[in-house]
MIVEXBA-605431 format. One line per field, with one value per residue (C-alpha): residue number from 0; x, y, z. Coordinates in Angstrom, 1 decimal. Layout:
<atoms>
i [NUM	...]
c1 [X	...]
c2 [Y	...]
c3 [Z	...]
</atoms>
This chain:
<atoms>
i [0	1	2	3	4	5	6	7	8	9	10	11	12	13	14	15	16	17	18	19	20	21	22	23	24	25	26	27	28	29	30	31	32	33	34	35	36	37	38	39	40	41	42	43	44	45	46	47	48	49	50	51	52	53	54	55	56	57	58	59	60	61	62	63	64	65	66	67	68	69	70	71	72	73	74	75	76	77	78	79	80	81	82	83	84	85	86	87	88	89	90	91	92	93	94	95	96	97	98	99	100	101	102	103	104	105	106	107	108	109	110	111	112	113	114	115	116	117	118	119	120	121	122	123	124	125	126	127	128	129	130	131	132	133	134	135	136	137	138	139	140	141	142	143	144	145	146	147	148	149	150	151	152	153	154	155	156	157	158	159	160	161	162	163	164	165	166	167	168	169	170	171	172	173	174	175	176	177	178	179	180	181	182	183	184	185	186	187	188	189	190	191	192	193	194	195	196	197	198	199	200	201	202	203	204	205	206	207	208	209	210	211	212	213	214	215	216	217	218	219	220	221	222	223	224	225	226	227	228	229	230	231	232	233	234	235	236	237	238	239	240	241	242	243	244	245	246	247	248	249	250	251	252	253	254	255	256	257	258	259	260	261	262	263	264	265	266	267	268	269	270	271	272	273	274	275	276	277	278	279	280	281	282	283	284	285	286	287	288	289	290	291	292	293	294	295	296	297	298	299	300	301	302	303	304	305	306	307	308	309	310	311	312	313	314	315	316	317	318	319	320	321	322	323	324	325	326	327	328	329	330	331	332	333	334	335	336	337	338	339	340	341	342	343	344	345	346	347	348	349	350	351	352	353	354	355	356	357	358	359	360	361	362	363	364	365	366	367	368	369	370	371	372	373	374	375	376	377	378	379	380	381	382	383	384	385	386	387	388	389	390	391	392	393	394	395	396	397	398	399	400	401	402	403	404	405	406	407	408	409	410	411	412	413	414	415	416	417	418	419	420	421	422	423	424	425	426	427	428	429	430	431	432	433	434	435	436	437	438	439	440	441	442	443	444	445	446	447	448	449	450	451	452	453	454	455	456	457	458	459	460	461	462	463	464	465	466	467	468	469	470	471	472	473	474	475	476	477	478	479	480	481	482	483	484	485	486	487	488	489	490	491	492	493	494	495	496	497	498	499	500	501	502	503	504	505	506	507	508	509	510	511	512	513	514	515	516	517	518	519	520	521	522	523	524	525	526	527	528	529	530	531	532	533	534	535	536	537	538	539	540	541	542	543	544	545	546	547	548	549	550	551	552	553	554	555	556	557	558	559	560	561	562	563	564	565	566	567	568	569	570	571	572	573	574	575	576	577	578	579	580	581	582	583	584	585	586	587	588	589	590	591	592	593	594	595	596	597	598	599	600	601	602	603	604	605	606	607	608	609	610	611	612	613	614	615	616	617	618	619	620	621	622	623	624	625	626	627	628	629	630	631	632	633	634	635	636	637	638	639	640	641	642	643	644	645	646	647	648	649	650	651	652	653	654	655	656	657	658	659	660	661	662	663	664	665	666	667	668	669	670	671	672	673	674	675	676	677	678	679	680	681	682	683]
c1 [0.0	1.2	3.7	2.5	3.9	1.4	2.8	0.2	-1.8	-3.0	-4.3	-8.0	-7.8	-5.4	-7.3	-9.9	-7.3	-5.8	-9.5	-9.9	-6.2	-6.7	-10.2	-8.1	-5.6	-2.5	0.6	1.2	4.0	3.0	5.5	4.7	6.5	5.3	3.8	4.3	1.3	-1.7	-3.9	-1.7	-1.6	-5.4	-5.4	-2.8	-4.6	-8.1	-6.3	-4.8	-8.2	-9.9	-7.2	-7.4	-11.2	-10.6	-8.6	-7.5	-3.6	-3.6	-0.8	0.3	4.1	5.2	8.1	9.1	10.6	10.0	9.1	11.1	14.2	16.7	16.4	13.0	14.4	14.7	17.3	19.9	18.1	14.8	14.7	12.0	12.8	10.5	7.2	4.9	3.1	4.2	0.7	2.0	-0.4	1.9	1.3	0.0	-3.6	-4.4	-5.2	-3.9	-0.5	2.9	4.0	7.5	6.2	3.8	6.4	9.1	6.5	4.6	7.3	10.9	8.8	7.9	11.1	13.3	10.7	11.3	15.2	14.6	12.9	15.5	18.6	16.6	15.8	12.0	10.5	6.6	4.1	3.9	0.6	1.1	-2.2	-1.6	-5.0	-7.0	-5.3	-2.6	-5.0	-4.4	-6.3	-6.9	-10.4	-12.3	-12.1	-9.4	-9.0	-6.9	-4.4	-3.3	-0.9	1.3	-1.0	0.8	-1.6	-1.5	-1.0	-3.0	-2.3	0.8	-1.0	-1.8	1.4	3.1	0.9	1.4	5.5	5.3	3.3	5.7	8.6	6.6	6.2	9.4	10.9	8.2	9.6	13.0	13.3	11.8	12.2	9.0	5.4	3.6	0.1	-1.3	-4.7	-6.0	-8.8	-11.1	-12.1	-12.4	-15.4	-16.8	-18.4	-21.3	-23.4	-21.8	-20.6	-17.4	-14.8	-11.6	-11.2	-13.1	-10.8	-11.8	-15.5	-16.6	-16.1	-19.3	-20.6	-19.0	-21.0	-24.0	-23.6	-23.1	-26.4	-28.8	-27.4	-27.9	-31.3	-34.7	-35.4	-38.2	-35.8	-35.2	-31.4	-29.5	-26.3	-23.6	-24.2	-21.6	-20.1	-18.6	-18.3	-17.2	-16.0	-16.6	-16.4	-16.9	-13.8	-15.2	-15.8	-11.8	-10.6	-12.9	-11.7	-8.0	-8.1	-9.7	-7.7	-4.5	-5.5	-6.1	-2.9	-0.9	-2.4	-6.1	-5.2	-3.0	0.4	-1.0	-3.9	-1.7	-3.6	-6.8	-9.4	-11.4	-13.8	-17.7	-18.2	-21.8	-21.0	-23.4	-22.3	-21.4	-24.5	-26.4	-24.2	-24.5	-28.4	-28.1	-26.2	-28.7	-31.7	-29.9	-29.2	-33.0	-31.6	-33.2	-33.8	-32.0	-34.2	-32.1	-28.4	-26.8	-24.1	-20.9	-18.8	-15.4	-12.7	-12.8	-9.9	-8.8	-8.1	-4.7	-5.9	-4.9	-7.2	-9.1	-9.3	-12.3	-15.1	-16.5	-19.7	-23.1	-23.6	-21.6	-18.4	-18.9	-19.0	-16.0	-14.2	-14.9	-13.6	-10.3	-10.1	-7.5	-10.1	-12.9	-10.6	-9.3	-13.0	-13.6	-10.7	-12.0	-15.3	-13.9	-11.7	-14.7	-16.4	-13.1	-12.4	-8.8	-8.6	-6.6	-9.6	-10.7	-7.5	-7.4	-11.1	-11.1	-14.6	-13.7	-12.7	-14.5	-12.6	-13.5	-13.0	-14.6	-11.9	-11.5	-15.4	-15.5	-12.8	-14.7	-18.4	-16.9	-16.5	-19.5	-18.1	-19.7	-19.7	-22.5	-24.3	-23.7	-27.3	-27.7	-25.2	-24.9	-27.7	-25.0	-22.5	-24.2	-25.6	-21.9	-20.7	-23.3	-23.0	-18.8	-17.4	-19.3	-16.9	-20.1	-20.9	-17.6	-15.4	-12.5	-12.5	-11.8	-9.2	-7.4	-7.0	-6.1	-3.4	-2.0	1.4	1.8	4.4	3.2	5.1	3.6	5.0	4.2	3.9	4.8	1.7	-2.3	-3.6	-0.4	0.2	-3.3	-3.3	0.0	-2.0	-4.6	-2.5	-0.3	-3.6	-4.8	-1.2	0.8	4.5	4.7	7.4	6.9	8.9	8.7	11.4	11.3	13.6	12.2	8.6	9.3	11.0	7.7	5.5	8.0	7.5	3.5	3.2	6.0	3.4	0.6	3.2	4.7	1.3	0.7	4.1	4.7	7.7	7.7	10.7	10.9	13.2	13.7	13.6	12.8	10.5	11.0	14.6	15.3	18.3	16.8	13.8	16.3	18.1	14.9	13.8	17.3	17.1	13.3	14.8	18.0	15.9	12.4	12.8	9.9	6.5	3.0	1.3	2.4	0.5	1.6	0.6	3.1	2.1	2.4	-0.8	-0.7	-3.5	-3.2	-5.2	-3.7	-3.9	-1.3	0.9	2.1	5.6	5.5	6.2	8.1	5.0	4.0	7.5	7.6	4.0	4.9	8.4	6.7	3.1	3.7	7.3	8.5	5.4	5.9	9.6	8.7	5.8	7.9	10.9	9.1	6.7	8.9	9.5	6.1	5.2	8.2	6.7	3.2	1.3	0.8	-1.4	-0.6	-2.7	-2.3	-3.8	-5.9	-8.5	-12.4	-11.1	-10.1	-13.6	-14.5	-11.4	-11.8	-10.3	-7.0	-5.7	-4.5	-0.9	-1.9	-5.1	-2.6	-0.1	-2.9	-4.5	-1.1	-0.5	-4.4	-3.8	-0.3	-2.3	-4.9	-2.8	-0.6	-3.6	-4.4	-1.2	-0.7	-4.2	-3.5	-0.5	-2.1	-1.2	-4.0	-3.9	-6.5	-6.7	-8.6	-10.4	-10.3	-12.3	-10.8	-8.9	-8.0	-4.2	-1.2	-1.2	-4.3	-3.5	-1.9	-5.1	-6.7	-10.3	-10.4	-10.1	-13.5	-14.4	-16.5	-13.3	-12.7	-10.8	-7.8	-9.0	-12.0	-9.1	-7.6	-10.7	-11.2	-7.3	-8.4	-11.2	-9.5	-6.9	-9.8	-12.0	-9.4	-11.3	-9.9	-11.2	-12.4	-14.8	-17.3	-20.8	-20.5	-17.5	-19.6	-22.1	-19.7	-17.8	-21.2	-22.0	-18.7	-18.9	-22.4	-22.3	-18.6	-20.1	-22.4	-19.8	-17.3	-19.9	-20.7	-17.0	-16.5	-19.2	-18.0	-14.4	-16.0	-17.7	-14.4	-11.7	-8.2	-8.6	-11.7	-11.8	-12.0	-15.2	-17.1	-20.3	-20.6	-21.2	-24.5	-24.3	-21.2	-23.2	-26.4	-24.2	-21.8	-24.3	-25.0	-21.7	-18.9	-15.9	-14.6	-15.3	-12.1]
c2 [-0.1	3.6	5.3	9.0	11.6	14.3	17.5	19.3	16.1	17.2	20.8	21.3	20.1	17.9	15.8	14.8	14.3	11.8	9.9	9.9	8.3	5.6	4.8	4.4	2.0	4.4	3.6	7.2	8.9	12.2	14.8	16.4	18.9	17.9	14.3	14.0	16.8	15.3	16.5	14.8	11.7	11.7	12.0	9.3	7.0	7.5	7.0	3.9	2.5	3.3	1.3	-1.6	-1.7	-0.8	-3.8	-2.6	-2.5	1.3	1.9	5.0	6.1	9.3	11.5	14.3	17.3	21.0	22.5	25.4	23.9	22.8	19.2	19.4	18.9	15.3	12.5	11.1	8.4	9.7	10.0	11.1	9.2	6.3	7.9	7.8	10.8	13.9	16.0	19.5	21.3	22.5	26.0	29.0	30.0	32.5	35.5	37.6	35.5	37.1	38.1	36.9	33.5	33.3	33.8	31.4	28.5	29.2	30.3	28.9	25.6	25.1	26.0	23.3	20.9	21.3	21.2	17.9	16.3	17.2	16.4	12.7	12.0	12.0	11.0	10.8	13.4	16.7	17.6	21.2	22.7	26.7	29.1	31.3	34.0	34.1	36.2	39.0	42.1	41.4	42.6	40.5	36.8	35.1	31.3	28.1	29.2	32.7	33.4	36.6	39.4	42.1	41.7	43.8	41.9	43.6	41.1	38.8	35.7	36.2	37.1	34.0	32.0	33.5	33.4	29.5	28.7	30.7	28.5	25.3	26.8	27.5	24.0	22.7	24.7	23.9	19.9	17.0	14.3	14.8	15.9	18.9	19.7	22.4	23.0	26.3	25.9	28.9	29.9	26.5	26.1	23.6	20.0	20.2	17.8	18.4	22.1	21.1	23.4	24.0	27.7	31.0	32.9	34.1	33.7	32.8	36.4	37.1	34.5	36.7	39.7	38.0	36.8	40.2	41.6	39.1	40.0	43.8	43.5	41.7	39.4	42.0	44.8	46.3	46.0	48.8	47.7	48.5	47.5	44.6	44.3	41.1	37.5	35.3	32.0	29.2	25.6	23.0	20.9	17.9	18.7	19.8	16.6	14.6	16.5	16.8	12.8	12.3	14.5	13.3	9.8	10.7	9.0	11.8	10.6	11.3	15.2	17.2	18.3	22.0	21.5	21.4	23.9	23.2	25.5	24.1	26.4	27.2	29.5	30.2	31.4	34.2	37.6	39.0	40.7	37.1	35.5	37.7	37.1	33.5	33.4	35.9	33.5	30.3	32.4	33.5	37.1	40.4	41.0	43.2	46.2	48.4	47.9	51.4	51.6	53.2	53.0	53.0	50.2	49.9	48.4	48.7	45.8	45.0	45.5	48.8	51.1	53.5	57.2	58.1	60.2	62.7	63.0	62.2	60.3	57.2	59.7	61.5	58.1	56.9	60.3	59.7	56.0	57.7	59.6	57.7	59.1	57.0	53.9	54.2	53.9	50.8	49.1	50.0	48.4	45.4	44.9	44.6	42.3	40.0	40.5	41.6	44.5	42.3	40.5	43.1	43.2	39.7	39.9	39.5	40.7	42.0	38.7	35.7	32.5	30.1	26.5	24.9	22.5	21.1	20.7	18.9	16.2	16.2	15.8	12.5	11.3	12.8	15.3	18.9	21.8	21.9	25.3	27.4	27.7	24.1	23.9	27.0	26.0	23.2	25.9	28.2	25.4	24.1	27.8	28.5	25.5	24.8	28.2	31.5	33.3	35.2	31.4	30.3	32.6	29.7	29.6	33.5	33.3	30.9	32.9	35.5	34.3	31.4	31.7	35.3	36.1	37.7	39.2	40.0	41.8	40.7	37.0	35.1	35.2	36.8	38.2	37.9	33.8	33.1	35.1	33.3	30.2	31.3	32.7	29.2	27.4	29.5	28.8	31.8	32.0	33.5	35.8	35.8	38.7	39.4	41.0	37.7	35.0	32.1	32.9	33.0	29.3	28.1	29.6	28.1	24.8	25.3	26.7	24.1	21.0	23.7	25.0	21.2	20.5	23.1	22.9	26.8	28.1	29.8	32.1	34.0	37.0	38.2	42.1	45.2	47.2	50.3	50.3	52.3	49.9	46.9	48.0	49.0	45.7	43.8	45.7	44.6	41.0	40.6	42.2	40.1	36.9	37.2	40.4	41.9	40.9	40.8	41.2	43.3	43.1	45.7	43.8	44.7	47.0	48.4	49.5	51.7	52.2	55.1	58.4	61.6	62.9	60.2	60.8	64.5	63.1	60.4	61.7	58.5	56.9	58.5	58.3	54.5	53.9	56.2	54.2	51.2	51.6	54.2	55.0	51.2	50.4	53.4	52.9	49.1	50.2	52.9	50.6	47.9	49.9	50.4	46.9	46.2	48.7	47.4	43.7	45.1	45.5	44.3	44.9	46.8	46.0	48.1	46.3	49.6	49.7	50.3	52.8	55.3	55.3	57.0	57.9	56.6	57.7	56.1	55.4	58.7	57.6	54.4	55.9	58.8	56.4	54.0	57.4	58.5	55.7	55.4	59.0	57.8	54.9	57.2	59.4	57.0	55.2	58.3	58.4	55.0	53.5	53.9	51.6	48.2	49.0	48.3	49.9	48.5	49.9	46.8	48.4	45.7	45.1	44.6	41.1	38.8	38.8	39.1	43.0	43.0	40.5	43.0	45.0	42.9	44.7	43.1	39.4	38.9	41.4	40.4	40.3	38.7	35.8	35.9	33.2	35.9	38.4	36.4	35.9	39.9	39.9	37.1	39.0	42.2	40.7	39.2	42.4	45.2	47.6	50.8	50.5	47.2	48.0	46.0	47.2	48.5	50.3	52.0	53.2	54.4	56.4	58.0	58.8	60.2	62.2	63.6	64.4	64.8	66.5	63.8	61.4	63.1	63.6	60.1	59.1	62.0	60.3	57.0	58.4	60.0	56.6	54.6	57.2	56.7	57.0	55.7	59.1	61.1	62.7	62.0	63.8	60.9	58.2	57.7	57.2	55.3	52.8	52.7	52.1	49.8	47.5	46.9	47.1	45.9	46.4	49.5	49.4	51.5]
c3 [0.1	-0.5	1.8	2.7	4.7	6.0	7.4	9.4	10.1	13.4	12.2	11.4	8.0	8.4	10.8	8.1	5.4	7.7	8.5	4.8	4.0	6.6	5.0	1.9	3.5	3.2	5.4	6.7	8.7	10.4	10.9	14.5	16.4	19.6	19.4	22.9	23.6	25.1	22.4	19.6	21.9	21.9	18.0	17.6	19.9	17.8	14.7	16.0	17.1	13.5	11.3	13.8	13.2	9.2	8.9	5.7	5.5	6.9	8.9	11.0	12.4	13.7	13.1	15.8	13.5	13.0	9.6	10.7	11.1	8.3	7.4	9.0	12.4	11.3	12.6	10.4	8.8	8.6	4.4	2.2	-0.6	0.2	0.1	-2.8	-1.9	0.6	1.9	3.1	5.1	8.0	8.3	10.4	9.6	12.5	11.4	14.4	14.8	14.9	11.1	11.8	12.8	10.0	7.4	9.1	9.2	6.0	3.7	5.5	6.0	2.8	1.6	3.8	2.8	-0.9	-0.3	1.8	-0.8	-3.5	-1.3	-0.3	-3.9	-3.4	-6.8	-5.8	-5.8	-3.8	-2.7	-1.5	0.1	-0.6	-0.2	-2.2	-0.1	-3.0	-4.8	-2.1	-2.6	-6.6	-7.9	-10.1	-11.4	-10.2	-12.1	-11.3	-14.0	-12.4	-9.9	-10.1	-11.3	-9.6	-6.9	-3.6	-0.2	2.8	5.3	6.1	5.7	2.1	1.3	3.5	0.8	-2.3	-1.4	-0.3	-3.4	-5.8	-4.2	-5.0	-8.8	-9.3	-8.2	-10.7	-13.4	-13.0	-11.7	-13.1	-10.2	-8.6	-9.7	-8.0	-7.5	-5.9	-3.9	-3.0	-0.5	0.1	4.0	5.4	7.9	10.3	9.0	6.6	9.0	12.6	12.3	13.9	13.8	16.3	16.9	15.8	12.8	9.4	8.8	12.2	13.5	11.8	14.1	17.0	15.6	15.1	18.9	20.2	18.3	19.6	23.1	22.3	20.3	20.8	17.9	16.4	16.2	13.0	12.1	9.8	8.4	6.0	2.5	2.1	-1.0	-2.9	-1.7	1.2	-0.3	2.3	2.0	4.8	6.1	4.8	1.3	1.0	2.4	0.3	-2.8	-1.9	-1.6	-4.9	-6.9	-5.4	-6.0	-10.0	-12.2	-14.2	-17.2	-16.3	-15.8	-18.1	-17.1	-17.4	-14.8	-11.6	-9.5	-8.4	-6.6	-3.8	-3.7	-4.1	-7.0	-6.0	-2.5	-1.2	-1.3	2.0	3.0	2.3	4.1	7.2	6.5	6.4	9.9	11.4	10.2	11.7	15.2	15.3	15.4	14.1	10.5	8.4	7.3	5.4	4.0	3.5	1.1	2.5	-0.3	1.6	1.6	-2.5	-4.1	-7.9	-10.0	-8.6	-4.8	-4.2	-2.3	-4.5	-3.8	-1.8	-3.2	-1.2	-2.9	-1.1	2.0	1.0	0.3	3.6	5.3	3.6	4.5	8.0	8.0	6.8	9.8	12.7	15.2	13.8	13.2	16.8	17.8	15.4	16.8	20.2	19.4	17.7	20.6	22.9	20.5	20.7	16.9	15.8	13.8	11.3	10.1	7.7	6.2	5.5	4.1	-0.1	-0.9	-4.5	-5.9	-7.1	-8.0	-10.7	-10.3	-13.5	-14.2	-10.6	-10.4	-13.9	-12.2	-8.9	-10.7	-12.3	-8.5	-7.5	-5.2	-5.1	-2.6	-0.9	-0.8	2.5	3.1	3.3	6.1	8.1	10.6	11.6	11.7	14.1	16.1	17.0	17.4	19.7	21.7	22.0	20.9	21.6	23.8	25.6	26.9	27.5	29.6	29.7	26.0	26.0	29.3	27.1	23.8	26.3	28.3	25.8	24.9	26.5	29.1	32.2	35.0	38.1	41.3	44.9	43.2	46.4	48.2	48.1	45.1	42.9	43.6	42.9	39.7	38.7	39.0	37.1	34.3	34.3	34.0	30.9	29.2	30.2	30.7	34.3	35.9	39.6	41.1	45.1	47.5	49.9	48.1	50.7	49.7	46.3	46.4	48.2	45.5	42.8	44.5	44.5	41.1	39.5	38.7	37.0	34.8	34.0	33.0	30.6	29.4	29.9	31.7	35.5	36.6	39.8	40.6	43.9	43.7	46.1	43.9	46.5	45.7	42.4	41.3	42.2	39.7	37.1	37.2	37.0	33.8	32.2	33.4	31.9	28.6	28.5	29.1	27.9	25.2	26.4	28.4	27.2	30.4	33.3	36.8	39.2	42.3	45.0	47.5	51.1	53.1	56.2	58.6	60.4	60.8	59.8	63.3	64.5	61.3	62.1	62.8	60.5	57.2	56.0	56.1	53.0	51.6	52.0	50.7	47.6	47.1	46.5	45.3	43.3	42.3	42.1	39.7	37.7	37.1	36.1	34.0	32.2	31.8	30.3	27.9	25.0	24.6	24.9	21.8	19.7	20.1	18.7	22.3	25.6	28.7	31.9	35.1	38.2	41.8	43.1	45.7	46.0	48.4	45.9	44.8	48.0	50.2	53.7	57.1	58.1	54.4	53.4	52.4	50.9	48.9	47.9	46.4	44.5	43.3	42.0	40.1	38.9	37.3	35.4	34.2	32.8	31.1	30.0	28.4	26.6	24.9	23.9	23.0	19.2	19.9	21.0	24.5	27.2	30.6	33.5	37.3	38.9	42.1	44.3	47.5	50.9	50.2	52.9	52.2	54.3	53.8	56.4	58.8	61.4	61.6	64.0	63.3	60.2	61.5	61.3	58.6	55.1	52.7	49.4	49.0	46.9	44.3	44.0	43.5	40.8	38.9	38.6	37.3	34.5	33.7	33.4	31.1	28.9	28.8	28.8	30.4	31.5	35.1	36.6	39.3	41.2	41.7	44.8	43.9	41.0	43.4	46.1	43.1	41.8	45.3	45.8	42.5	42.9	46.5	48.0	50.9	52.2	51.6	53.9	56.3	56.8	56.7	59.5	61.4	61.5	62.5	65.4	66.5	66.5	67.2	67.6	71.2	73.1	75.0	72.0	71.0	74.3	72.7	70.5	73.4	72.8	69.2	69.6	72.0	68.9	66.3	68.0	69.1	65.7	64.1	66.4	64.6	62.5	58.9	58.3]
</atoms>
């Protein structure tokens, strides 16, 4: 039976392709970068069970390799010479992925594979899975015979698929040792019967938008939308897998030499507006009553943006869309919805893909692309039950943390330690920072099993953030070892509970508190901010307090330091919002940590757990609000804003009920007896 190598067999399309090849009885070798990962182990176990049941001569073995390394990272003796077919699917398809990683994998990986094939004397057929993305911003009909039409590439993914296919075409023209077939699927969606899909990307951001509309508007509400031009060419994954296997099995004499590129597309795909209507109908959402032509985003034939017309309503709206202020608001709205701004650069609304030759070949084998309207209900049902971020908070959290580098100060206990654990559980790499080396060592011991299970790194750095030199040294260490951090959580802090009346000769209380809570945190933030910007963005969070919403007695120095950092965060956010830098002040309630332990009055006070505080941290990372404020804090802030004198009088009354000395304010004796009979301990 045929020997085949499959790269990217553990990807979404790859899993269905491997299933089909097993059904055909192929002897398969899968090239995987991390075969020991749990999800890969489960996949291989399922395939082995399928092979055992099929009993048709199929087989499966694994090679551990890396497409981004010379020789594919394979061991000596692992040669491609004995394979009759190679299916090359390995690529990064995530539209929001790092550009360098996309090019290294999609282009560099293809180059390494081609060189390995030539080096080993491969003489079979290379089945290269490209994409309709090679058309880039081309406008008009793009046929299977077209490739280099001078098109622009508005997104790195388009560029990577074009460059990788260019390499393959160059090899086809310059060598004759092996045959090459190129497949260009359009946007792949879930299974046409089950709706199954592995992640939200590409066309699925329309589903995210529909879900949001359903939350905001009742079903009967009339919906007004932009008149979306062009088409969204989609095909279900099972059609692509079936078509790919069917064409790959054709003998050379069954197709002409000139027919080597195959569009696995649906030429009858509905327009963008109709696609949107189909999804709304499947979701039982509001109906579109009016589509307004906006006229922006139009491109010329090669995909370059056309000059904007200023006539009429469409022209005015188009001009508005060119303003950076309008675009900034768009990015803010998209961010709230969880839709990357880069998605719009990846859309190809002005191009249609012809596939007559491929459809004719598939028709002979009774394979046809199903109409979108026949399977959209299944797509929505699967998305709604399994992927909708609004219903699956864990999925959102994994997306926000996975692969990110998170630095947490005050990470050896309390809120910091609990937050570090949650970040690790969601797939983040975590750097703990604290002053006490002993506590840091215990924290590492406690969290290491979580890091090992998630296959992420966990590190700890001892640093006294109130020492400017220590702080500067930490910044240097982070840059040298990690390059940058994606998420900075300024959580370390010092609290002092002492009235101003008892602080007349204790100015050092203010200095110490400001040195750690403000100057140390600010120094770290300013030191790490440039590398965040250079890396494409980041998120800075600050462990503030609900007390800043309505400043209370006895916490003057502490609240002043928190308000100072709040103000710095506010100003920084106003300067960096357009550079993908998010800043969030988390207004924590009273949390039961070591910080409040010295105050016996708080022993039985209602206080949130560190785990509750950690969830607030997770929510802030996911939602990226400017302020993360509990409901009580919102009420406190509103009353303080609109009736500051009333709040001052209430707190002053409380201060007289619970004075520094029990002999103070003797005139309050009756009030004190009445109030303390109900509230035994001071709330501040």
